[in-house]
C-alpha positions as CSV (number, residue, x, y, z in Angstrom):
1,X,3.7,-28.0,-3.7
2,X,3.4,-31.8,-3.3
3,X,5.9,-33.2,-0.8
4,X,7.9,-36.3,-1.6
5,X,6.9,-39.6,0.0
6,X,8.7,-40.3,3.3
7,X,9.9,-43.8,3.8
8,X,10.5,-45.2,7.3
9,X,12.0,-48.6,8.3
10,X,11.3,-51.0,11.1
11,X,14.4,-49.6,12.8
12,X,12.9,-46.1,12.6
13,X,9.8,-47.5,14.3
14,X,11.5,-49.3,17.0
15,X,13.6,-46.3,17.9
16,X,10.5,-44.3,18.7
17,X,7.7,-46.7,19.5
18,X,8.8,-48.1,22.9
19,X,6.3,-50.4,24.7
20,X,5.1,-47.5,26.9
21,X,4.7,-45.2,24.0
22,X,2.9,-47.9,22.0
23,X,0.5,-48.5,24.8
24,X,-0.4,-44.7,24.9
25,X,-0.9,-44.6,21.2
26,X,-3.2,-47.7,21.3
27,X,-5.2,-46.1,24.2
28,X,-5.7,-43.1,21.9
29,X,-6.9,-45.4,19.1
30,X,-9.4,-47.2,21.4
31,X,-10.8,-43.9,22.7
32,X,-11.1,-42.4,19.2
33,X,-13.0,-45.4,18.0
34,X,-15.4,-45.4,21.0
35,X,-16.0,-41.6,20.6
36,X,-16.7,-42.1,16.9
37,X,-13.9,-39.8,15.6
38,X,-12.0,-43.0,14.5
39,X,-13.2,-45.7,12.3
40,X,-11.9,-49.0,11.1
41,X,-13.1,-49.9,7.6
42,X,-14.1,-53.4,6.6
43,X,-11.1,-55.8,6.3
44,X,-10.1,-57.2,2.9
45,X,-8.4,-60.6,3.3
46,X,-7.7,-63.1,0.6
47,X,-6.0,-66.6,0.5
48,X,-3.5,-66.9,-2.3
49,X,-1.8,-70.1,-3.5
50,X,1.3,-69.3,-1.4
51,X,0.1,-66.7,1.2
52,X,-2.6,-64.8,3.0
53,X,-2.8,-61.2,1.9
54,X,-5.1,-58.5,3.3
55,X,-5.7,-54.8,3.7
56,X,-6.9,-52.9,6.8
57,X,-7.7,-49.3,6.5
58,X,-9.3,-46.5,8.6
59,X,-9.4,-42.9,9.6
60,X,-9.2,-40.6,12.6
61,X,-10.9,-37.4,11.6
62,X,-10.0,-35.6,14.8
63,X,-6.3,-36.4,14.4
64,X,-6.4,-36.0,10.7
65,X,-5.0,-39.5,10.0
66,X,-6.0,-41.5,7.0
67,X,-4.4,-44.7,5.6
68,X,-4.1,-48.4,5.3
69,X,-1.9,-51.3,6.1
70,X,-1.4,-54.0,3.5
71,X,0.4,-57.4,4.0
72,X,0.0,-60.8,5.3
73,X,1.6,-64.2,6.0
74,X,4.1,-65.6,3.5
75,X,5.3,-69.0,4.9
76,X,7.9,-69.4,2.2
77,X,9.9,-66.7,3.8
78,X,10.7,-68.8,6.9
79,X,13.2,-71.2,5.2
80,X,14.9,-68.1,3.8
81,X,15.5,-66.7,7.3
82,X,12.9,-64.0,6.9
83,X,9.7,-63.2,8.8
84,X,6.6,-64.9,7.5
85,X,4.6,-61.8,8.3
86,X,5.2,-58.8,6.0
87,X,3.3,-55.6,5.9
88,X,3.5,-51.9,5.1
89,X,1.5,-48.8,6.3
90,X,0.7,-46.1,3.8
91,X,-0.4,-42.7,5.3
92,X,-2.3,-40.2,3.1
93,X,-2.8,-36.5,3.5
94,X,-6.2,-36.2,5.2
95,X,-7.3,-33.3,3.0
96,X,-5.9,-34.1,-0.4
97,X,-5.5,-37.9,-0.3
98,X,-1.9,-37.6,-1.5
99,X,0.4,-40.3,-0.1
100,X,2.8,-38.8,2.5
101,X,4.5,-41.8,4.1
102,X,5.4,-45.5,3.5
103,X,6.1,-47.0,6.9
104,X,7.4,-50.5,7.4
105,X,4.7,-52.5,9.2
106,X,6.3,-55.4,10.9
107,X,7.5,-53.6,14.0
108,X,4.3,-51.6,14.2
109,X,2.2,-54.7,14.0
110,X,4.2,-56.4,16.8
111,X,4.3,-53.4,19.1
112,X,0.7,-52.3,18.7
113,X,-0.6,-55.8,19.1
114,X,1.4,-56.4,22.3
115,X,0.3,-52.9,23.5
116,X,-3.4,-53.8,23.0
117,X,-2.8,-57.1,24.9
118,X,-1.1,-55.3,27.8
119,X,-3.8,-52.7,27.9
120,X,-6.4,-55.4,28.3
121,X,-4.3,-56.9,31.2
122,X,-4.1,-53.4,32.8
123,X,-7.9,-52.9,32.5
124,X,-9.3,-56.4,33.0
125,X,-6.9,-58.7,34.9
126,X,-7.0,-59.0,38.6
127,X,-4.6,-56.5,40.3
128,X,-3.0,-59.4,42.2
129,X,-2.2,-61.4,39.1
130,X,1.2,-63.0,39.4
131,X,1.4,-66.0,37.1
132,X,1.5,-65.4,33.3
133,X,1.3,-68.1,30.6
134,X,2.4,-67.4,27.0
135,X,0.9,-69.9,24.5
136,X,3.0,-69.8,21.4
137,X,6.6,-68.7,21.0
138,X,6.6,-67.2,17.5
139,X,7.4,-63.7,16.3
140,X,4.9,-62.0,18.6
141,X,5.8,-63.7,21.9
142,X,8.7,-61.5,23.0
143,X,6.9,-58.2,22.5
144,X,3.8,-59.5,24.3
145,X,5.8,-60.8,27.2
146,X,7.8,-57.5,27.6
147,X,4.6,-55.4,27.3
148,X,2.7,-57.6,29.9
149,X,5.5,-57.2,32.4
150,X,5.0,-53.4,32.2
151,X,1.5,-53.5,33.6
152,X,1.6,-56.3,36.2
153,X,4.3,-57.7,38.5
154,X,4.3,-61.2,37.2
155,X,6.8,-63.2,39.3
156,X,6.2,-66.5,37.5
157,X,6.1,-66.6,33.7
158,X,5.5,-69.7,31.7
159,X,5.6,-70.5,28.0
160,X,4.4,-73.4,25.9
161,X,4.9,-74.0,22.2
162,X,4.6,-76.9,19.8
163,X,8.1,-76.0,18.7
164,X,10.5,-76.6,21.7
165,X,13.3,-74.8,19.8
166,X,11.2,-71.6,19.6
167,X,10.5,-71.8,23.3
168,X,14.2,-72.2,24.2
169,X,15.1,-69.3,21.9
170,X,12.3,-67.1,23.5
171,X,13.7,-67.9,26.9
172,X,17.2,-66.7,25.9
173,X,15.8,-63.5,24.4
174,X,13.8,-62.5,27.5
175,X,16.4,-63.6,30.1
176,X,17.1,-59.9,30.9
177,X,13.5,-59.4,32.2
178,X,12.3,-62.8,33.5
179,X,13.3,-66.4,34.1
180,X,10.9,-68.0,31.6
181,X,9.7,-71.5,32.6
182,X,9.2,-73.7,29.6
183,X,6.2,-76.1,29.8
184,X,5.8,-79.6,28.1
185,X,2.0,-79.2,28.0
186,X,-0.8,-76.8,28.8
187,X,-1.8,-78.3,32.2
188,X,-0.2,-75.2,33.8
189,X,-3.0,-73.1,32.4
190,X,-5.3,-73.8,35.4
191,X,-2.7,-72.3,37.7
192,X,-2.2,-69.1,35.8
193,X,-3.8,-65.7,36.4
194,X,-3.3,-64.4,32.8
195,X,-3.0,-66.4,29.6
196,X,-2.0,-64.9,26.3
197,X,-2.5,-67.0,23.2
198,X,-0.5,-66.2,20.1
199,X,-0.9,-69.0,17.7
200,X,-2.4,-69.6,14.2
201,X,-4.4,-72.5,15.5
202,X,-7.6,-73.6,13.8
203,X,-8.8,-75.6,16.8
204,X,-9.2,-75.0,20.5
205,X,-6.1,-75.6,22.6
206,X,-7.6,-74.5,25.9
207,X,-11.0,-75.6,27.2
208,X,-13.3,-74.2,29.9
209,X,-12.3,-76.9,32.4
210,X,-8.6,-75.9,32.1
211,X,-9.2,-72.3,33.2
212,X,-9.7,-71.2,36.9
213,X,-12.0,-68.6,38.2
214,X,-10.6,-65.1,38.0
215,X,-8.4,-65.8,35.0
216,X,-7.9,-63.2,32.3
217,X,-7.5,-64.5,28.7
218,X,-5.8,-62.5,26.0
219,X,-6.7,-64.2,22.7
220,X,-4.5,-62.6,20.0
221,X,-4.1,-65.3,17.3
222,X,-7.4,-65.4,15.6
223,X,-7.5,-62.9,12.8
224,X,-8.9,-64.9,9.9
225,X,-12.0,-67.0,9.3
226,X,-11.4,-70.5,10.7
227,X,-8.9,-69.7,13.4
228,X,-9.6,-70.6,17.0
229,X,-7.4,-70.9,20.1
230,X,-9.8,-71.5,23.0
231,X,-13.0,-73.5,23.3
232,X,-16.3,-71.8,22.2
233,X,-17.7,-72.8,25.6
234,X,-14.9,-70.8,27.3
235,X,-15.7,-67.7,25.3
236,X,-19.4,-68.1,26.2
237,X,-18.5,-68.4,29.9
238,X,-16.3,-65.2,29.8
239,X,-16.8,-61.5,30.2
240,X,-15.7,-60.4,26.7
241,X,-14.3,-57.2,25.3
242,X,-12.6,-56.7,21.9
243,X,-11.0,-54.2,19.7
244,X,-13.7,-54.3,17.0
245,X,-17.0,-56.2,17.5
246,X,-17.7,-56.9,13.8
247,X,-14.1,-58.3,13.4
248,X,-14.4,-60.3,16.6
249,X,-17.6,-62.1,15.3
250,X,-16.2,-62.7,11.8
251,X,-12.5,-63.3,12.0
252,X,-11.6,-63.2,15.8
253,X,-11.7,-65.6,18.7
254,X,-15.5,-65.1,19.1
255,X,-16.3,-66.4,15.6
256,X,-16.6,-70.0,16.6
257,X,-18.9,-69.4,19.6
258,X,-21.0,-67.1,17.5
259,X,-21.3,-69.5,14.6
260,X,-22.2,-72.3,17.0
261,X,-25.0,-70.2,18.5
262,X,-23.4,-70.1,22.0
263,X,-23.2,-66.3,22.0
264,X,-24.9,-63.4,20.3
265,X,-23.5,-60.1,19.4
266,X,-24.5,-58.7,22.8
267,X,-22.2,-61.2,24.6
268,X,-19.4,-58.9,23.5
269,X,-19.8,-56.0,26.0
270,X,-17.8,-53.5,24.0
271,X,-14.2,-52.5,23.3
272,X,-11.4,-51.4,25.6
273,X,-12.3,-47.8,24.6
274,X,-15.6,-48.2,26.4
275,X,-13.7,-49.3,29.5
276,X,-11.2,-46.4,29.2
277,X,-14.1,-43.9,28.9
278,X,-15.7,-45.4,32.0
279,X,-18.8,-46.6,30.1
280,X,-18.2,-50.3,30.9
281,X,-16.3,-52.1,33.7
282,X,-13.6,-54.4,32.4
283,X,-13.9,-56.7,35.5
284,X,-16.8,-56.7,38.0
285,X,-15.5,-59.3,40.5
286,X,-12.5,-61.4,41.3
287,X,-14.1,-64.7,40.3
288,X,-15.2,-64.1,36.8
289,X,-13.2,-65.1,33.7
290,X,-12.5,-62.2,31.5
291,X,-11.4,-62.4,27.8
292,X,-10.0,-59.8,25.4
293,X,-10.4,-60.8,21.7
294,X,-7.7,-58.9,19.9
295,X,-8.3,-59.1,16.1
296,X,-6.0,-56.3,15.1
297,X,-7.4,-53.0,13.8
298,X,-6.2,-50.5,11.3
299,X,-6.7,-47.5,13.5
300,X,-3.9,-48.7,15.9
301,X,-1.5,-49.2,13.0
302,X,-2.3,-45.8,11.5
303,X,-2.0,-43.8,14.7
304,X,1.3,-45.6,15.5
305,X,2.7,-44.9,12.1
306,X,1.6,-41.2,12.3
307,X,3.2,-40.9,15.7
308,X,6.5,-42.3,14.4
309,X,6.3,-40.0,11.3
310,X,5.7,-36.9,13.4
311,X,8.6,-37.8,15.8
312,X,11.0,-38.4,12.9
313,X,10.0,-35.1,11.3
314,X,10.4,-33.2,14.6
315,X,13.9,-34.6,15.0
316,X,14.9,-33.6,11.5
317,X,13.5,-30.1,11.8
318,X,16.0,-27.3,11.8
319,X,17.0,-26.1,15.3
320,X,15.7,-29.3,17.0
């Protein structure tokens, strides 16, 4: 008998996918991809008259997870008081292809993206990192800040945004975990140990001369052709890992340096899965600049959605 489609909301996701849980799920996704049991299929992304819409899909044959996430950026939502980013995850039965769950994708996207960023800090940032800079104060900033604080004891946290109002609102929302210091410009970058960029910028905001030795960069904004947050020369001077090499070179932060001929494919040393499996070292010495290019991959969305679905089903099971 074919089961009915389960529908789960963002509230359902947030009730289960805490930052710590999200980081464990994302670790599993990275390891599955490195071992070859998990695959991310090519991304479909189209520019519409009023939005950007895309589909990311993939499979984890070992976990029996198959599905896709569809959605994108809809700027007209903002004046209406809604999030610009809208997405949904569809999970299919691995054996039959029958759809089994429709899971709201906004919370999953925010939590898995922040978890990947935090995992890169855990694996690549210097252990003595104390100063954190968040570049951009939009929808992703709070989850990234909270996730980062889980993996390093940052005692000085800074934020910069082109929108001062967004920065002030972010400071209020994270007051329970840190005293966020708002910055008028990005000159503070040279004094920070970890820098997380979270903007839709199409031109570099941070150059090689603005970053000190030993800094770890977490570049999360570039996920479409033409986006760029840091200078191509900075990418070329960094020890680089990513979540998907093909995506990094085509839609990620590495695309500009790759197109300019400053780096080749081999400049990207691998994914965080390779570091987790001990096949590559995330950081070799305290002086090198390290960079994680987070493009956003389907496998993380799908394993997160599958984890939430299973947890909800376990809670609803008789006798539980």
